[in-house]
DRENZAVO-798615 format. One record per residue (C-alpha): residue number from 1; residue in one letter; z, y, x. Coordinates in Angstrom, 3 decimals, decimal comma. Layout:
N
<atom><seq>NUM</seq><type>a</type><Z>Z</Z><Y>Y</Y><X>X</X></atom>
...
END
This chain:
220
<atom><seq>1</seq><type>m</type><Z>40,756</Z><Y>152,542</Y><X>148,431</X></atom>
<atom><seq>2</seq><type>n</type><Z>37,720</Z><Y>149,958</Y><X>148,385</X></atom>
<atom><seq>3</seq><type>n</type><Z>37,280</Z><Y>147,979</Y><X>145,276</X></atom>
<atom><seq>4</seq><type>k</type><Z>38,828</Z><Y>144,146</Y><X>145,463</X></atom>
<atom><seq>5</seq><type>k</type><Z>35,912</Z><Y>142,721</Y><X>143,778</X></atom>
<atom><seq>6</seq><type>h</type><Z>33,012</Z><Y>144,017</Y><X>145,658</X></atom>
<atom><seq>7</seq><type>g</type><Z>34,565</Z><Y>146,341</Y><X>148,726</X></atom>
<atom><seq>8</seq><type>y</type><Z>32,436</Z><Y>149,458</Y><X>147,395</X></atom>
<atom><seq>9</seq><type>e</type><Z>34,327</Z><Y>152,678</Y><X>146,318</X></atom>
<atom><seq>10</seq><type>g</type><Z>32,589</Z><Y>152,925</Y><X>143,163</X></atom>
<atom><seq>11</seq><type>l</type><Z>32,656</Z><Y>150,407</Y><X>139,792</X></atom>
<atom><seq>12</seq><type>l</type><Z>29,939</Z><Y>147,954</Y><X>138,867</X></atom>
<atom><seq>13</seq><type>i</type><Z>29,998</Z><Y>147,155</Y><X>135,254</X></atom>
<atom><seq>14</seq><type>v</type><Z>27,394</Z><Y>145,121</Y><X>133,497</X></atom>
<atom><seq>15</seq><type>i</type><Z>25,723</Z><Y>144,816</Y><X>129,832</X></atom>
<atom><seq>16</seq><type>e</type><Z>24,378</Z><Y>141,258</Y><X>129,302</X></atom>
<atom><seq>17</seq><type>g</type><Z>22,191</Z><Y>140,109</Y><X>126,640</X></atom>
<atom><seq>18</seq><type>t</type><Z>18,846</Z><Y>138,916</Y><X>125,574</X></atom>
<atom><seq>19</seq><type>d</type><Z>16,038</Z><Y>141,145</Y><X>124,291</X></atom>
<atom><seq>20</seq><type>g</type><Z>17,059</Z><Y>142,901</Y><X>121,130</X></atom>
<atom><seq>21</seq><type>s</type><Z>20,780</Z><Y>142,318</Y><X>121,652</X></atom>
<atom><seq>22</seq><type>g</type><Z>21,600</Z><Y>146,144</Y><X>121,701</X></atom>
<atom><seq>23</seq><type>k</type><Z>22,431</Z><Y>146,174</Y><X>125,395</X></atom>
<atom><seq>24</seq><type>s</type><Z>20,244</Z><Y>149,226</Y><X>126,432</X></atom>
<atom><seq>25</seq><type>t</type><Z>21,543</Z><Y>151,199</Y><X>123,513</X></atom>
<atom><seq>26</seq><type>q</type><Z>25,254</Z><Y>150,547</Y><X>124,903</X></atom>
<atom><seq>27</seq><type>v</type><Z>24,308</Z><Y>151,536</Y><X>128,448</X></atom>
<atom><seq>28</seq><type>n</type><Z>22,786</Z><Y>154,778</Y><X>127,524</X></atom>
<atom><seq>29</seq><type>m</type><Z>25,772</Z><Y>155,344</Y><X>125,289</X></atom>
<atom><seq>30</seq><type>l</type><Z>28,198</Z><Y>154,695</Y><X>128,032</X></atom>
<atom><seq>31</seq><type>s</type><Z>26,626</Z><Y>156,566</Y><X>130,529</X></atom>
<atom><seq>32</seq><type>d</type><Z>27,058</Z><Y>159,465</Y><X>128,532</X></atom>
<atom><seq>33</seq><type>y</type><Z>30,493</Z><Y>158,737</Y><X>127,795</X></atom>
<atom><seq>34</seq><type>i</type><Z>31,366</Z><Y>158,447</Y><X>131,490</X></atom>
<atom><seq>35</seq><type>k</type><Z>29,664</Z><Y>161,593</Y><X>132,383</X></atom>
<atom><seq>36</seq><type>d</type><Z>31,407</Z><Y>163,490</Y><X>129,809</X></atom>
<atom><seq>37</seq><type>k</type><Z>34,662</Z><Y>162,325</Y><X>131,527</X></atom>
<atom><seq>38</seq><type>c</type><Z>33,442</Z><Y>163,875</Y><X>134,998</X></atom>
<atom><seq>39</seq><type>y</type><Z>32,615</Z><Y>160,601</Y><X>136,613</X></atom>
<atom><seq>40</seq><type>g</type><Z>29,519</Z><Y>160,080</Y><X>138,590</X></atom>
<atom><seq>41</seq><type>c</type><Z>27,499</Z><Y>157,708</Y><X>136,865</X></atom>
<atom><seq>42</seq><type>t</type><Z>23,812</Z><Y>155,773</Y><X>137,484</X></atom>
<atom><seq>43</seq><type>v</type><Z>22,166</Z><Y>153,075</Y><X>135,496</X></atom>
<atom><seq>44</seq><type>s</type><Z>20,241</Z><Y>150,419</Y><X>137,024</X></atom>
<atom><seq>45</seq><type>e</type><Z>17,806</Z><Y>148,314</Y><X>134,662</X></atom>
<atom><seq>46</seq><type>w</type><Z>16,224</Z><Y>144,801</Y><X>135,132</X></atom>
<atom><seq>47</seq><type>k</type><Z>12,842</Z><Y>144,761</Y><X>136,350</X></atom>
<atom><seq>48</seq><type>t</type><Z>12,548</Z><Y>148,676</Y><X>137,399</X></atom>
<atom><seq>49</seq><type>s</type><Z>12,313</Z><Y>148,283</Y><X>141,075</X></atom>
<atom><seq>50</seq><type>r</type><Z>9,445</Z><Y>150,752</Y><X>142,183</X></atom>
<atom><seq>51</seq><type>l</type><Z>8,281</Z><Y>148,335</Y><X>144,661</X></atom>
<atom><seq>52</seq><type>i</type><Z>8,159</Z><Y>144,985</Y><X>142,649</X></atom>
<atom><seq>53</seq><type>s</type><Z>7,910</Z><Y>145,895</Y><X>138,974</X></atom>
<atom><seq>54</seq><type>g</type><Z>4,583</Z><Y>147,014</Y><X>139,047</X></atom>
<atom><seq>55</seq><type>v</type><Z>3,458</Z><Y>143,371</Y><X>140,505</X></atom>
<atom><seq>56</seq><type>i</type><Z>5,507</Z><Y>141,902</Y><X>138,288</X></atom>
<atom><seq>57</seq><type>n</type><Z>3,590</Z><Y>143,563</Y><X>135,239</X></atom>
<atom><seq>58</seq><type>e</type><Z>0,468</Z><Y>142,708</Y><X>136,804</X></atom>
<atom><seq>59</seq><type>a</type><Z>1,174</Z><Y>139,104</Y><X>137,200</X></atom>
<atom><seq>60</seq><type>k</type><Z>2,491</Z><Y>138,466</Y><X>133,367</X></atom>
<atom><seq>61</seq><type>e</type><Z>-0,450</Z><Y>140,287</Y><X>132,102</X></atom>
<atom><seq>62</seq><type>k</type><Z>-2,682</Z><Y>137,834</Y><X>134,010</X></atom>
<atom><seq>63</seq><type>n</type><Z>-0,464</Z><Y>134,960</Y><X>133,119</X></atom>
<atom><seq>64</seq><type>l</type><Z>-0,016</Z><Y>134,289</Y><X>136,998</X></atom>
<atom><seq>65</seq><type>l</type><Z>3,545</Z><Y>133,191</Y><X>137,019</X></atom>
<atom><seq>66</seq><type>n</type><Z>4,972</Z><Y>129,904</Y><X>137,414</X></atom>
<atom><seq>67</seq><type>t</type><Z>8,708</Z><Y>129,100</Y><X>137,178</X></atom>
<atom><seq>68</seq><type>t</type><Z>9,210</Z><Y>129,532</Y><X>140,927</X></atom>
<atom><seq>69</seq><type>t</type><Z>7,045</Z><Y>132,754</Y><X>141,541</X></atom>
<atom><seq>70</seq><type>f</type><Z>8,858</Z><Y>133,994</Y><X>138,287</X></atom>
<atom><seq>71</seq><type>s</type><Z>12,148</Z><Y>133,667</Y><X>139,870</X></atom>
<atom><seq>72</seq><type>l</type><Z>11,279</Z><Y>135,098</Y><X>143,255</X></atom>
<atom><seq>73</seq><type>l</type><Z>9,527</Z><Y>138,009</Y><X>142,201</X></atom>
<atom><seq>74</seq><type>y</type><Z>12,427</Z><Y>138,998</Y><X>140,022</X></atom>
<atom><seq>75</seq><type>a</type><Z>14,840</Z><Y>138,185</Y><X>142,825</X></atom>
<atom><seq>76</seq><type>a</type><Z>12,957</Z><Y>140,547</Y><X>144,826</X></atom>
<atom><seq>77</seq><type>d</type><Z>13,077</Z><Y>143,236</Y><X>142,198</X></atom>
<atom><seq>78</seq><type>y</type><Z>16,746</Z><Y>142,850</Y><X>142,257</X></atom>
<atom><seq>79</seq><type>t</type><Z>17,049</Z><Y>142,956</Y><X>145,954</X></atom>
<atom><seq>80</seq><type>d</type><Z>15,092</Z><Y>146,018</Y><X>146,158</X></atom>
<atom><seq>81</seq><type>r</type><Z>17,289</Z><Y>147,923</Y><X>143,639</X></atom>
<atom><seq>82</seq><type>l</type><Z>20,300</Z><Y>146,668</Y><X>145,381</X></atom>
<atom><seq>83</seq><type>e</type><Z>19,665</Z><Y>147,986</Y><X>148,523</X></atom>
<atom><seq>84</seq><type>n</type><Z>18,074</Z><Y>151,540</Y><X>147,451</X></atom>
<atom><seq>85</seq><type>e</type><Z>20,231</Z><Y>152,163</Y><X>144,074</X></atom>
<atom><seq>86</seq><type>i</type><Z>23,172</Z><Y>149,911</Y><X>143,297</X></atom>
<atom><seq>87</seq><type>i</type><Z>24,806</Z><Y>149,806</Y><X>146,979</X></atom>
<atom><seq>88</seq><type>p</type><Z>24,406</Z><Y>153,673</Y><X>147,936</X></atom>
<atom><seq>89</seq><type>a</type><Z>25,760</Z><Y>154,607</Y><X>144,343</X></atom>
<atom><seq>90</seq><type>l</type><Z>28,951</Z><Y>152,219</Y><X>144,802</X></atom>
<atom><seq>91</seq><type>k</type><Z>29,452</Z><Y>153,482</Y><X>148,158</X></atom>
<atom><seq>92</seq><type>a</type><Z>29,332</Z><Y>157,061</Y><X>146,964</X></atom>
<atom><seq>93</seq><type>g</type><Z>32,045</Z><Y>156,107</Y><X>144,389</X></atom>
<atom><seq>94</seq><type>f</type><Z>29,753</Z><Y>156,203</Y><X>141,234</X></atom>
<atom><seq>95</seq><type>v</type><Z>30,170</Z><Y>153,994</Y><X>138,357</X></atom>
<atom><seq>96</seq><type>v</type><Z>27,149</Z><Y>151,961</Y><X>138,309</X></atom>
<atom><seq>97</seq><type>l</type><Z>26,046</Z><Y>150,574</Y><X>134,753</X></atom>
<atom><seq>98</seq><type>m</type><Z>23,792</Z><Y>147,655</Y><X>135,021</X></atom>
<atom><seq>99</seq><type>d</type><Z>21,438</Z><Y>147,018</Y><X>131,925</X></atom>
<atom><seq>100</seq><type>r</type><Z>21,475</Z><Y>143,122</Y><X>132,832</X></atom>
<atom><seq>101</seq><type>y</type><Z>22,555</Z><Y>141,525</Y><X>136,019</X></atom>
<atom><seq>102</seq><type>i</type><Z>22,069</Z><Y>138,658</Y><X>138,132</X></atom>
<atom><seq>103</seq><type>y</type><Z>23,337</Z><Y>136,589</Y><X>134,953</X></atom>
<atom><seq>104</seq><type>t</type><Z>20,081</Z><Y>137,010</Y><X>133,323</X></atom>
<atom><seq>105</seq><type>a</type><Z>18,188</Z><Y>135,288</Y><X>136,078</X></atom>
<atom><seq>106</seq><type>y</type><Z>20,725</Z><Y>132,395</Y><X>135,913</X></atom>
<atom><seq>107</seq><type>v</type><Z>20,002</Z><Y>132,021</Y><X>132,319</X></atom>
<atom><seq>108</seq><type>r</type><Z>16,161</Z><Y>132,383</Y><X>132,459</X></atom>
<atom><seq>109</seq><type>d</type><Z>15,689</Z><Y>130,419</Y><X>135,598</X></atom>
<atom><seq>110</seq><type>s</type><Z>17,612</Z><Y>127,430</Y><X>134,155</X></atom>
<atom><seq>111</seq><type>v</type><Z>15,818</Z><Y>127,379</Y><X>130,765</X></atom>
<atom><seq>112</seq><type>r</type><Z>12,710</Z><Y>127,512</Y><X>132,869</X></atom>
<atom><seq>113</seq><type>g</type><Z>13,827</Z><Y>124,116</Y><X>134,872</X></atom>
<atom><seq>114</seq><type>h</type><Z>15,614</Z><Y>125,534</Y><X>137,819</X></atom>
<atom><seq>115</seq><type>d</type><Z>18,557</Z><Y>123,952</Y><X>138,946</X></atom>
<atom><seq>116</seq><type>i</type><Z>21,250</Z><Y>126,464</Y><X>138,508</X></atom>
<atom><seq>117</seq><type>k</type><Z>22,782</Z><Y>125,901</Y><X>142,338</X></atom>
<atom><seq>118</seq><type>w</type><Z>19,209</Z><Y>126,786</Y><X>143,347</X></atom>
<atom><seq>119</seq><type>v</type><Z>19,274</Z><Y>129,965</Y><X>141,383</X></atom>
<atom><seq>120</seq><type>k</type><Z>23,027</Z><Y>131,026</Y><X>142,252</X></atom>
<atom><seq>121</seq><type>n</type><Z>21,848</Z><Y>130,309</Y><X>145,879</X></atom>
<atom><seq>122</seq><type>l</type><Z>19,171</Z><Y>132,705</Y><X>145,541</X></atom>
<atom><seq>123</seq><type>y</type><Z>21,429</Z><Y>135,532</Y><X>144,406</X></atom>
<atom><seq>124</seq><type>s</type><Z>24,343</Z><Y>134,688</Y><X>146,774</X></atom>
<atom><seq>125</seq><type>f</type><Z>24,246</Z><Y>138,161</Y><X>148,262</X></atom>
<atom><seq>126</seq><type>a</type><Z>25,005</Z><Y>139,787</Y><X>144,910</X></atom>
<atom><seq>127</seq><type>p</type><Z>28,336</Z><Y>141,937</Y><X>144,738</X></atom>
<atom><seq>128</seq><type>q</type><Z>30,654</Z><Y>140,961</Y><X>141,960</X></atom>
<atom><seq>129</seq><type>p</type><Z>30,771</Z><Y>143,184</Y><X>138,916</X></atom>
<atom><seq>130</seq><type>d</type><Z>34,188</Z><Y>144,591</Y><X>137,844</X></atom>
<atom><seq>131</seq><type>l</type><Z>33,391</Z><Y>143,915</Y><X>134,215</X></atom>
<atom><seq>132</seq><type>v</type><Z>30,822</Z><Y>141,844</Y><X>132,390</X></atom>
<atom><seq>133</seq><type>f</type><Z>30,183</Z><Y>142,763</Y><X>128,505</X></atom>
<atom><seq>134</seq><type>y</type><Z>27,918</Z><Y>140,265</Y><X>126,778</X></atom>
<atom><seq>135</seq><type>l</type><Z>26,297</Z><Y>140,789</Y><X>123,518</X></atom>
<atom><seq>136</seq><type>n</type><Z>25,798</Z><Y>137,912</Y><X>121,586</X></atom>
<atom><seq>137</seq><type>v</type><Z>23,301</Z><Y>137,867</Y><X>118,936</X></atom>
<atom><seq>138</seq><type>p</type><Z>21,795</Z><Y>134,942</Y><X>116,897</X></atom>
<atom><seq>139</seq><type>p</type><Z>17,970</Z><Y>134,208</Y><X>117,418</X></atom>
<atom><seq>140</seq><type>q</type><Z>17,287</Z><Y>134,971</Y><X>113,946</X></atom>
<atom><seq>141</seq><type>t</type><Z>18,646</Z><Y>138,476</Y><X>114,011</X></atom>
<atom><seq>142</seq><type>l</type><Z>16,732</Z><Y>139,114</Y><X>117,309</X></atom>
<atom><seq>143</seq><type>i</type><Z>13,683</Z><Y>138,111</Y><X>115,631</X></atom>
<atom><seq>144</seq><type>k</type><Z>13,946</Z><Y>140,861</Y><X>112,887</X></atom>
<atom><seq>145</seq><type>r</type><Z>15,274</Z><Y>143,546</Y><X>115,456</X></atom>
<atom><seq>146</seq><type>l</type><Z>12,161</Z><Y>142,636</Y><X>117,783</X></atom>
<atom><seq>147</seq><type>i</type><Z>9,648</Z><Y>142,809</Y><X>115,029</X></atom>
<atom><seq>148</seq><type>a</type><Z>11,130</Z><Y>145,743</Y><X>113,537</X></atom>
<atom><seq>149</seq><type>k</type><Z>11,127</Z><Y>147,706</Y><X>116,968</X></atom>
<atom><seq>150</seq><type>n</type><Z>7,883</Z><Y>146,204</Y><X>118,640</X></atom>
<atom><seq>151</seq><type>g</type><Z>5,624</Z><Y>144,909</Y><X>115,750</X></atom>
<atom><seq>152</seq><type>a</type><Z>5,577</Z><Y>141,471</Y><X>117,465</X></atom>
<atom><seq>153</seq><type>l</type><Z>7,602</Z><Y>139,038</Y><X>119,656</X></atom>
<atom><seq>154</seq><type>d</type><Z>7,055</Z><Y>139,027</Y><X>123,476</X></atom>
<atom><seq>155</seq><type>y</type><Z>5,231</Z><Y>136,053</Y><X>125,101</X></atom>
<atom><seq>156</seq><type>f</type><Z>7,649</Z><Y>135,511</Y><X>127,876</X></atom>
<atom><seq>157</seq><type>e</type><Z>10,780</Z><Y>136,563</Y><X>125,876</X></atom>
<atom><seq>158</seq><type>s</type><Z>9,592</Z><Y>133,509</Y><X>123,283</X></atom>
<atom><seq>159</seq><type>g</type><Z>9,124</Z><Y>131,105</Y><X>126,196</X></atom>
<atom><seq>160</seq><type>r</type><Z>5,639</Z><Y>130,421</Y><X>125,274</X></atom>
<atom><seq>161</seq><type>d</type><Z>4,776</Z><Y>130,318</Y><X>129,219</X></atom>
<atom><seq>162</seq><type>i</type><Z>6,909</Z><Y>127,093</Y><X>129,318</X></atom>
<atom><seq>163</seq><type>g</type><Z>5,176</Z><Y>125,496</Y><X>126,427</X></atom>
<atom><seq>164</seq><type>l</type><Z>8,096</Z><Y>125,126</Y><X>123,940</X></atom>
<atom><seq>165</seq><type>s</type><Z>5,775</Z><Y>125,611</Y><X>120,726</X></atom>
<atom><seq>166</seq><type>t</type><Z>2,504</Z><Y>126,502</Y><X>119,670</X></atom>
<atom><seq>167</seq><type>d</type><Z>4,052</Z><Y>128,548</Y><X>117,141</X></atom>
<atom><seq>168</seq><type>i</type><Z>5,539</Z><Y>131,649</Y><X>118,633</X></atom>
<atom><seq>169</seq><type>y</type><Z>8,310</Z><Y>132,267</Y><X>116,276</X></atom>
<atom><seq>170</seq><type>n</type><Z>9,532</Z><Y>128,566</Y><X>116,527</X></atom>
<atom><seq>171</seq><type>s</type><Z>9,132</Z><Y>129,081</Y><X>120,262</X></atom>
<atom><seq>172</seq><type>f</type><Z>11,113</Z><Y>132,155</Y><X>120,505</X></atom>
<atom><seq>173</seq><type>e</type><Z>13,985</Z><Y>130,502</Y><X>118,593</X></atom>
<atom><seq>174</seq><type>i</type><Z>13,802</Z><Y>127,519</Y><X>120,523</X></atom>
<atom><seq>175</seq><type>y</type><Z>13,996</Z><Y>129,335</Y><X>123,821</X></atom>
<atom><seq>176</seq><type>q</type><Z>16,633</Z><Y>131,861</Y><X>122,496</X></atom>
<atom><seq>177</seq><type>k</type><Z>18,642</Z><Y>129,107</Y><X>121,537</X></atom>
<atom><seq>178</seq><type>r</type><Z>18,555</Z><Y>127,554</Y><X>124,810</X></atom>
<atom><seq>179</seq><type>c</type><Z>19,434</Z><Y>130,950</Y><X>126,625</X></atom>
<atom><seq>180</seq><type>l</type><Z>22,595</Z><Y>131,470</Y><X>124,505</X></atom>
<atom><seq>181</seq><type>d</type><Z>23,766</Z><Y>127,972</Y><X>125,390</X></atom>
<atom><seq>182</seq><type>e</type><Z>23,278</Z><Y>128,999</Y><X>129,232</X></atom>
<atom><seq>183</seq><type>y</type><Z>25,320</Z><Y>132,442</Y><X>128,660</X></atom>
<atom><seq>184</seq><type>k</type><Z>28,254</Z><Y>130,323</Y><X>127,069</X></atom>
<atom><seq>185</seq><type>k</type><Z>28,189</Z><Y>128,162</Y><X>129,976</X></atom>
<atom><seq>186</seq><type>l</type><Z>28,506</Z><Y>131,027</Y><X>132,124</X></atom>
<atom><seq>187</seq><type>e</type><Z>31,119</Z><Y>133,023</Y><X>129,903</X></atom>
<atom><seq>188</seq><type>k</type><Z>34,145</Z><Y>131,187</Y><X>131,439</X></atom>
<atom><seq>189</seq><type>e</type><Z>32,947</Z><Y>131,080</Y><X>134,755</X></atom>
<atom><seq>190</seq><type>y</type><Z>32,402</Z><Y>134,802</Y><X>135,296</X></atom>
<atom><seq>191</seq><type>n</type><Z>34,996</Z><Y>136,140</Y><X>132,923</X></atom>
<atom><seq>192</seq><type>f</type><Z>32,461</Z><Y>137,508</Y><X>130,514</X></atom>
<atom><seq>193</seq><type>i</type><Z>33,800</Z><Y>139,820</Y><X>127,718</X></atom>
<atom><seq>194</seq><type>e</type><Z>31,803</Z><Y>138,547</Y><X>124,602</X></atom>
<atom><seq>195</seq><type>i</type><Z>31,039</Z><Y>140,958</Y><X>121,906</X></atom>
<atom><seq>196</seq><type>d</type><Z>29,695</Z><Y>140,271</Y><X>118,546</X></atom>
<atom><seq>197</seq><type>g</type><Z>26,271</Z><Y>141,878</Y><X>118,775</X></atom>
<atom><seq>198</seq><type>t</type><Z>25,622</Z><Y>142,152</Y><X>115,251</X></atom>
<atom><seq>199</seq><type>k</type><Z>28,331</Z><Y>144,627</Y><X>114,716</X></atom>
<atom><seq>200</seq><type>s</type><Z>27,323</Z><Y>148,352</Y><X>114,401</X></atom>
<atom><seq>201</seq><type>k</type><Z>26,549</Z><Y>150,073</Y><X>117,786</X></atom>
<atom><seq>202</seq><type>e</type><Z>29,511</Z><Y>152,502</Y><X>117,222</X></atom>
<atom><seq>203</seq><type>e</type><Z>31,826</Z><Y>149,353</Y><X>116,930</X></atom>
<atom><seq>204</seq><type>i</type><Z>30,767</Z><Y>147,983</Y><X>119,772</X></atom>
<atom><seq>205</seq><type>h</type><Z>30,634</Z><Y>151,097</Y><X>121,732</X></atom>
<atom><seq>206</seq><type>q</type><Z>34,450</Z><Y>151,638</Y><X>121,070</X></atom>
<atom><seq>207</seq><type>l</type><Z>35,095</Z><Y>148,023</Y><X>121,931</X></atom>
<atom><seq>208</seq><type>i</type><Z>33,449</Z><Y>148,681</Y><X>125,402</X></atom>
<atom><seq>209</seq><type>k</type><Z>35,239</Z><Y>152,095</Y><X>125,902</X></atom>
<atom><seq>210</seq><type>n</type><Z>38,707</Z><Y>150,863</Y><X>125,516</X></atom>
<atom><seq>211</seq><type>k</type><Z>37,905</Z><Y>148,429</Y><X>128,114</X></atom>
<atom><seq>212</seq><type>i</type><Z>36,267</Z><Y>150,962</Y><X>130,534</X></atom>
<atom><seq>213</seq><type>d</type><Z>39,122</Z><Y>153,451</Y><X>129,861</X></atom>
<atom><seq>214</seq><type>i</type><Z>41,499</Z><Y>150,908</Y><X>131,443</X></atom>
<atom><seq>215</seq><type>l</type><Z>39,365</Z><Y>150,458</Y><X>134,286</X></atom>
<atom><seq>216</seq><type>l</type><Z>38,684</Z><Y>154,046</Y><X>135,067</X></atom>
<atom><seq>217</seq><type>n</type><Z>42,563</Z><Y>154,760</Y><X>134,484</X></atom>
<atom><seq>218</seq><type>s</type><Z>43,374</Z><Y>152,303</Y><X>137,320</X></atom>
<atom><seq>219</seq><type>k</type><Z>40,633</Z><Y>153,822</Y><X>139,712</X></atom>
<atom><seq>220</seq><type>n</type><Z>42,664</Z><Y>157,301</Y><X>139,575</X></atom>
END
């Protein structure tokens, strides 16, 4: 029987959050868990289209992205992955795990000045997920995690491209707070399951597993 939300046999599950929220860790743990339960499972990550991701990286390196180009390139990346990875897997009955989804675009594009209605229209063809988990982490915790991991803060993840502050740490905090405000607006509208991202990865994984098990059992 086709899924009521998107019309395909498989399940579409999203882990949302900013850089440093732990979403990629949770996606990987969840992928292993689902495969261990003998379900087909595939992962699609933000900005990984073989067709578009290289273009985005090159444009970022040369600082060529204005806000509209930024939006459209990421939309193209998502569209390519949707047609070549996500929908084929859903049609085959797989569980598709998304490391970020269209909500990331809603948040980033809104913070960069685009009208949210314009952004939503840009992604109006996107399938509706079965579950959306949102890992909420305060900016100061994100700063510590990202510096520990990368040794520095990312130019775009700090909002430096939109001139928030000449100090990268202050810019990061302003940008991330604005992102968190946008996520809060989306949370009720799209039924996010909010999880405290400062919990241990094991605690978070257990909370996610509990919800996933209910969905998988209903699929059988």
